[in-house]
TIVORO-147001 format. One record per residue (C-alpha): residue number from 1; z, x, y; residue in one letter. Coordinates in nm, 3 decimals. Layout:
  num       c3       c1       c2  residuo
  NUM        Z        X        Y        a
...
END
This chain:
  num       c3       c1       c2  residuo
    1    9.831    8.030    8.732        m
    2    9.813    8.319    8.496        a
    3    9.885    8.251    8.130        n
    4   10.233    8.416    8.163        w
    5   10.545    8.336    8.365        d
    6   10.768    8.624    8.482        y
    7   11.088    8.422    8.443        q
    8   11.001    8.348    8.086        k
    9   10.798    8.635    7.960        d
   10   10.971    8.935    8.106        i
   11   11.297    9.029    7.953        n
   12   11.477    9.197    8.240        y
   13   11.797    9.217    8.050        s
   14   11.620    9.469    7.815        a
   15   11.587    9.720    8.088        i
   16   11.799   10.020    8.020        d
   17   11.931   10.055    8.362        v
   18   12.105   10.392    8.325        a
   19   11.775   10.540    8.223        k
   20   11.594   10.439    8.545        v
   21   11.850   10.393    8.811        k
   22   11.823   10.730    8.956        e
   23   11.449   10.728    8.960        n
   24   11.382   10.700    9.321        r
   25   11.004   10.738    9.287        f
   26   11.008   10.435    9.057        l
   27   11.226   10.234    9.301        f
   28   10.966   10.305    9.572        h
   29   10.666   10.217    9.338        l
   30   10.812    9.890    9.245        l
   31   10.949    9.783    9.584        t
   32   10.623    9.883    9.769        i
   33   10.408    9.704    9.533        a
   34   10.638    9.382    9.544        s
   35   10.599    9.366    9.925        f
   36   10.217    9.408    9.919        i
   37   10.165    9.159    9.642        e
   38   10.372    8.870    9.796        i
   39   10.217    8.931   10.134        a
   40    9.886    8.830    9.964        s
   41    9.968    8.478   10.092        e
   42    9.846    8.591   10.424        t
   43    9.516    8.731   10.292        y
   44    9.468    8.413   10.097        a
   45    9.496    8.204   10.416        k
   46    9.231    8.435   10.593        n
   47    8.992    8.414   10.299        l
   48    9.022    8.044   10.270        s
   49    8.931    8.004   10.627        e
   50    8.639    8.250   10.598        y
   51    8.499    8.076   10.283        y
   52    8.589    7.719   10.391        q
   53    8.236    7.580   10.324        e
   54    8.264    7.682    9.956        n
   55    8.517    7.438    9.799        a
   56    8.505    7.612    9.460        e
   57    8.587    7.963    9.602        a
   58    8.868    7.816    9.825        v
   59    9.018    7.627    9.519        a
   60    9.011    7.961    9.321        w
   61    9.159    8.167    9.601        l
   62    9.437    7.919    9.650        n
   63    9.512    7.796    9.303        d
   64    9.471    8.113    9.098        r
   65    9.437    8.426    9.308        w
   66    9.708    8.370    9.560        e
   67    9.949    8.231    9.300        k
   68    9.897    8.507    9.064        e
   69    9.929    8.770    9.328        e
   70   10.250    8.623    9.454        v
   71   10.380    8.601    9.095        q
   72   10.313    8.969    9.060        h
   73   10.518    9.037    9.367        g
   74   10.815    8.799    9.249        k
   75   10.806    8.972    8.908        a
   76   10.824    9.316    9.073        l
   77   11.095    9.192    9.307        k
   78   11.307    9.069    9.011        a
   79   11.287    9.417    8.843        y
   80   11.403    9.583    9.170        v
   81   11.686    9.320    9.197        a
   82   11.797    9.385    8.838        y
   83   11.802    9.755    8.862        v
   84   11.887    9.807    9.227        w
   85   12.091    9.492    9.321        p
   86   12.249    9.678    9.623        e
   87   11.909    9.711    9.797        f
   88   11.859    9.441   10.066        p
   89   11.512    9.340    9.952        w
   90   11.474    9.030   10.166        q
   91   11.568    9.211   10.486        k
   92   11.330    9.499   10.420        a
   93   11.051    9.262   10.336        y
   94   11.113    9.081   10.663        g
   95   11.076    9.402   10.844        r
   96   10.749    9.479   10.642        f
   97   10.604    9.147   10.758        l
   98   10.686    9.238   11.118        e
   99   10.479    9.556   11.088        l
  100   10.214    9.431   10.851        y
  101   10.108    9.077   10.971        l
  102    9.958    9.209   11.292        p
  103    9.719    9.418   11.079        l
  104    9.589    9.103   10.899        c
  105    9.332    8.894   11.069        s
  106    9.005    8.716   10.998        v
  107    8.845    8.961   11.233        d
  108    8.905    9.244   10.994        a
  109    8.686    9.090   10.726        l
  110    8.326    9.207   10.648        q
  111    8.043    9.057   10.853        p
  112    7.892    8.862   10.565        t
  113    8.063    8.669   10.284        k
  114    7.892    8.859   10.017        g
  115    7.995    9.201   10.149        l
  116    8.349    9.068   10.190        e
  117    8.346    8.989    9.824        m
  118    8.244    9.357    9.765        i
  119    8.547    9.470    9.969        a
  120    8.769    9.243    9.753        r
  121    8.610    9.399    9.436        m
  122    8.708    9.748    9.566        i
  123    9.066    9.626    9.638        i
  124    9.100    9.481    9.295        e
  125    8.962    9.818    9.152        t
  126    9.247    9.976    9.316        g
  127    9.504    9.740    9.210        t
  128    9.392    9.694    8.842        s
  129    9.364   10.069    8.801        t
  130    9.704   10.126    8.979        m
  131    9.877    9.892    8.749        y
  132    9.708   10.067    8.440        r
  133    9.848   10.380    8.562        a
  134   10.177   10.227    8.606        f
  135   10.171   10.114    8.248        e
  136   10.090   10.466    8.124        d
  137   10.362   10.610    8.361        y
  138   10.614   10.359    8.219        a
  139   10.534   10.463    7.869        k
  140   10.590   10.825    7.965        s
  141   10.948   10.722    8.082        l
  142   10.994   10.523    7.756        d
  143   11.051   10.203    7.973        e
  144   10.893    9.911    7.772        p
  145   10.981    9.632    8.021        v
  146   10.796    9.815    8.322        f
  147   10.513    9.897    8.074        a
  148   10.476    9.529    7.972        h
  149   10.494    9.384    8.318        l
  150   10.239    9.646    8.439        s
  151   10.008    9.552    8.159        h
  152   10.024    9.182    8.235        l
  153    9.950    9.241    8.605        i
  154    9.664    9.475    8.522        y
  155    9.496    9.212    8.314        k
  156    9.522    8.958    8.595        d
  157    9.371    9.210    8.846        e
  158    9.068    9.281    8.617        v
  159    9.014    8.904    8.597        n
  160    9.032    8.875    8.978        h
  161    8.765    9.159    9.007        y
  162    8.542    8.961    8.782        s
  163    8.564    8.651    8.986        n
  164    8.509    8.826    9.309        f
  165    8.214    8.996    9.146        n
  166    8.079    8.642    9.050        r
  167    8.108    8.518    9.396        y
  168    7.946    8.828    9.534        f
  169    7.638    8.757    9.310        n
  170    7.641    8.400    9.432        y
  171    7.630    8.507    9.801        y
  172    7.399    8.793    9.764        n
  173    7.127    8.559    9.622        q
  174    7.066    8.461    9.987        s
  175    7.209    8.758   10.163        e
  176    7.014    9.017    9.982        n
  177    7.236    9.304   10.075        s
  178    7.086    9.640    9.964        g
  179    7.261    9.938    9.806        r
  180    7.303   10.111   10.138        k
  181    7.501    9.811   10.281        e
  182    7.707    9.779    9.973        i
  183    7.773   10.162    9.941        l
  184    7.896   10.146   10.315        k
  185    8.153    9.888   10.232        v
  186    8.258   10.074    9.920        i
  187    8.311   10.393   10.109        v
  188    8.495   10.209   10.387        q
  189    8.738   10.050   10.152        r
  190    8.795   10.370    9.960        l
  191    8.881   10.538   10.285        k
  192    9.137   10.286   10.360        e
  193    9.267   10.263    9.989        a
  194    9.577   10.082   10.084        g
  195    9.744   10.382   10.263        t
  196    9.825   10.168   10.557        e
  197    9.992    9.902   10.343        d
  198   10.187   10.168   10.144        i
  199   10.308   10.355   10.448        e
  200   10.404   10.029   10.613        t
  201   10.599    9.922   10.315        a
  202   10.771   10.269   10.279        y
  203   10.868   10.266   10.631        q
  204   11.016    9.912   10.608        s
  205   11.228   10.016   10.310        i
  206   11.390   10.312   10.487        h
  207   11.432   10.145   10.825        e
  208   11.634    9.883   10.639        t
  209   11.788   10.103   10.379        k
  210   11.875   10.406   10.619        d
  211   12.002   10.203   10.930        s
  212   11.681   10.211   11.117        g
  213   11.576   10.558   11.040        r
  214   11.228   10.653   10.891        f
  215   11.160   11.012   10.812        d
  216   10.782   11.077   10.799        p
  217   10.864   11.393   10.590        a
  218   11.006   11.186   10.313        s
  219   10.695   10.969   10.306        y
  220   10.487   11.288   10.281        d
  221   10.709   11.391    9.976        a
  222   10.664   11.046    9.819        f
  223   10.274   11.076    9.856        k
  224   10.276   11.420    9.683        k
  225   10.479   11.266    9.399        e
  226   10.238   10.982    9.387        l
  227    9.943   11.218    9.373        n
  228   10.113   11.404    9.083        r
  229   10.166   11.083    8.893        m
  230    9.792   10.978    8.957        a
  231    9.670   11.312    8.820        k
  232    9.854   11.243    8.497        k
  233    9.802   10.860    8.458        h
  234    9.536   10.734    8.673        y
  235    9.227   10.595    8.471        p
  236    8.935   10.756    8.691        y
  237    8.657   10.653    8.447        p
  238    8.756   10.296    8.472        m
  239    8.787   10.307    8.845        a
  240    8.442   10.483    8.880        i
  241    8.278   10.229    8.657        k
  242    8.422    9.930    8.857        m
  243    8.331   10.096    9.189        i
  244    7.968   10.155    9.090        m
  245    7.924    9.824    8.917        h
  246    7.797    9.625    9.227        p
  247    7.526    9.896    9.291        l
  248    7.346    9.790    8.969        h
  249    7.230   10.138    8.895        l
  250    7.031   10.225    8.578        n
  251    7.206   10.437    8.326        k
  252    7.039   10.757    8.410        a
  253    7.119   10.736    8.777        v
  254    7.478   10.610    8.702        e
  255    7.536   10.919    8.484        a
  256    7.445   11.151    8.765        t
  257    7.659   10.954    9.021        m
  258    7.971   10.966    8.824        i
  259    8.067   11.323    8.920        p
  260    7.963   11.244    9.281        v
  261    8.189   10.935    9.292        v
  262    8.472   11.127    9.136        r
  263    8.440   11.406    9.393        g
  264    8.433   11.160    9.682        a
  265    8.745   10.986    9.545        m
  266    8.935   11.307    9.552        r
  267    8.811   11.408    9.902        v
  268    8.926   11.062   10.025        l
  269    9.261   11.104    9.846        g
  270    9.196   10.817    9.605        v
END
């Protein structure tokens, strides 16, 4: 497990509920993130099956990665429950699983074990930078509990990235995937960029909260607000560095690639 425990190390009672209660954008951020993090249990099972020949990797996936991801979700869920106790979180999460689980299968993994580790690295790039943005956003709201929680999750996600990178290097010693293959996986994952997960979670919230109604226009409005938040708080330099790391470019080439990658991220809506 992580070196923190959300039940002991997060002081939910210190939240100024009156300050954040009416912030619907914050409510959606926290609830969506809580659904996706707890659902990591499904991905952990798929990955354990895919890497079953590697006892060390499976042990890390089950004993560290899965447990830490689930703790992130439980910590976010506890925040939602403290500020918005009227929201039927469990019912909405149940609806999320109905929609989400059919999208998760071993068949959706990359064709080689090394390339799947690249995909995991890009996902962890997204989560670590997202929580870094959440931390900065929380500070702009003067909400220290959310900022502290986001920082703890951010540190865990960076550590996950490092471990997936270590396993990629292990598998690539025999697979010898070239930059072209690696870049293809990077672009694929950036195109996906969690949008399906986020929309499914948003839909589940509103189908539960609004008696079965889901208004796509409200989701579009949420996405626009998310983009505005990202422009102010998202750590693009950090994301670009993490994305380019597995390509192992020399410094000169890396410098020329930075604006290209930044432009591609904008085009892809990342």
